[in-house]
N, C-alpha and C positions, 0 to 999 in steps of 0.2 A: 241131320234129312238130307234124303238124297235128292241128288236133280233131277229126277223125275217129278218130286211130291212138291219142291222147292217151286218147280214151276206153276204145280197143281194148284197149289195157295194164292202163286203171284197170279194168275185168269182170272180167281173166283173174285178177287179186291178188285181188280183191272174191268170188273163185270159190273160191280155194284157199285164203284164210282162212276164209272160212266152211263152206269142206268139213273145215277143221279144226277149228274152234273152234263149231260147231254144230252142233245135232239139224238133220234132215231138212225137221220140220215149219216151223223157222225159217232157211231155206236161203236161200228166194226173198226173201224179205223183207229178211231181213239185208242180203242184197246188192245190192240192187234200192236202201239206204240207206245200204252205203257206199257205193256209186258216185255217190249223188246227192251226196253229202257231198266227195269227193273234186275230182268237177265244177265244184260250186262254189266251196270251196275254188281248183279252177285259176284259173277267170276271175278272179277276185277277186288272186290273184297275178300273172297276169299283167300289171295295172299298178301293180307297184311292183317295187321293185328286187331281182333273182334274190336277193343276200346275204339280205335281209332274210325274205325267202318261207323259204327255209334256215332264218334262226335261231328263225320261229317256228315250225318243221317240229321242227327239237328241245326247243325249249321244250316243246313237246306232248307229245313224246314221251318225254321224261326226267320230266316232271307226272305220266302215266301211270302207269311203274312205281315211282317214287320220293317222288312228292307235289309241290306247290309253294313249299315251300319249297329244297328239293334243286335244281329247277331254276330257281329264279331262281340261286340258290348258283353251279350252272354256267355258265348265261349271263353272269353279272358275272366269270367268270373268263376264261372266253373273252375275250371283250373286251377286259378289263384283261394278259393276257397274248397274245393269238395279233393282237387287231387296234392296241392301244394298244402293246406291245413294253413292257411294263412286266412288272417280277419277282414272281412271286407272295409272298403272306404267307407263306407255310409252303413251305422249301426243307431241301430232306433233304442233313444236314452228313455227308463222309466223313473217316474221321479216318486219315492216314497217319504210319507209325512210322516213316519216313526223312525225312532235310532233304530228298528231293530225285524225282521218280515221273515217267516221261515221261507225257504228256497222253493219248497210246493204254493206256496202262497203267491211268492213271485213271479215262477212260470207260467201260472194261470193269471195273472194279472200283467206280463209281462203276452200272452195272447199266442205263448207257446206250447201250451198242452189246454185242452178242453177244460179237464176238471182237478180237481185236489189229487183222485185217485189214475185220471192218466198220468199225473207230474210224477205219483210216488212210483209208476210201472217206469218212466223212462230211466228216473235217477237209479232203481234199482238191479234194473238194467244195464247200467253203463252208458246210457246216452247225452248223461249231463254233464259239465266242467267248468267249475270258475277259475278264471283266469287263467285257464291251463292246464289244474291241475284236475280229476275225471272226482267227482262224488259219488260215492254208491246208498250214503246213511239219507233217506228222504226224512229224518228230524234235522239238517241241518240247518239251521241260522245264521240268517244275512246279517251284520251292525256295522252303523256308521263308521266304528274306528279302522275295522277291517276290511273292508269290503269297499269302502267308497267310492264311483270308480271304476269300479272293474267288471268283466263282460264275462256274461254267461251266456254258455254257447248249447244248446239242447239238439242232439241230432248234427248232422253235416248242414245244417242250412238255414239254422234257428238262432242270430244273437239279438240282446239284448244289453245293453250300457245301466249298472244299476247306479243311480247318486238320489243320496239319502237328502233332503232337504236340512 
């Protein structure tokens, strides 16, 4: 996107934001300030890695709505689970009454998929791993002997620990 188009898009965004949240007296001044801030941050961001720019933007948005402490916590969680691919500190545990369960059924029970078909698609597309090993067979079964207290990961962000009773 060239500078002219970028400035045009930012102007439109600033006008919409101000129309929604400002009185008419502050409308023009607020729009110009927002455009100037976006323009300066865009010029600075062009020289850095786009990932770093997105991280900074996400941090600032979370900080505005939830405070600096929550923003730092969210950033640390993202770096740990998505970038470094480590397990998060808190993983929800799902208790299973039987001695075995199909992986698709477990994923639905853990609310990591909306249906058996959705779970099956996620498995077939390589988005599911059990204790670090990728599973691509949708008929895969988890049993108490081999998979008790193991972590099931769906996608990049969904984790559940299976506990057989």
